[in-house]
C-alpha positions, -999 to 999 in steps of 0.1 A, spaced: 1 -1 1 12 34 -9 1 62 14 2 99 5 -3 129 30 -10 164 10 8 193 26 -8 205 57 -32 180 56 -35 151 80 -57 126 62 -41 101 44 -49 88 7 -44 53 2 -30 41 -33 -30 -2 -39 4 -12 -53 -12 -35 -79 -22 0 -98 10 11 -100 44 -2 -115 71 27 -106 68 61 -88 83 93 -100 94 119 -76 99 154 -82 108 184 -57 92 220 -60 112 243 -42 103 285 -41 125 306 -28 126 347 -22 148 367 -43 161 401 -45 130 427 -39 101 407 -29 99 383 -59 97 346 -58 116 319 -81 104 283 -84 128 253 -93 115 218 -100 141 189 -97 133 154 -108 146 131 -79 146 97 -99 123 67 -102 111 38 -75 108 5 -94 83 -19 -81 76 6 -51 63 -13 -15 47 -1 16 61 34 11 46 69 32 50 99 13 47 134 30 46 168 19 32 164 -11 18 193 -33 0 170 -60 0 136 -77 -14 120 -104 -15 81 -120 -5 79 -157 4 49 -177 8 28 -144 32 55 -130 26 76 -100 43 111 -101 43 129 -70 56 166 -66 66 172 -31 75 204 -14 98 212 14 
């Protein structure tokens, strides 16, 4: 079972391992720059093959497409 906990929320969503072959992790960072502006950078953290019993927290968004669970997390 894959557990997904969205950022700033206590409830957990469950995804069956049978529905997913891989998990792709992405990290999104927003930082302050000069004069009150913000800069957003996205990083590809890689793949997890054959995921089992995982819990992913601070999730901004996720989607399942072609048996791949793509997750965007934020610190």
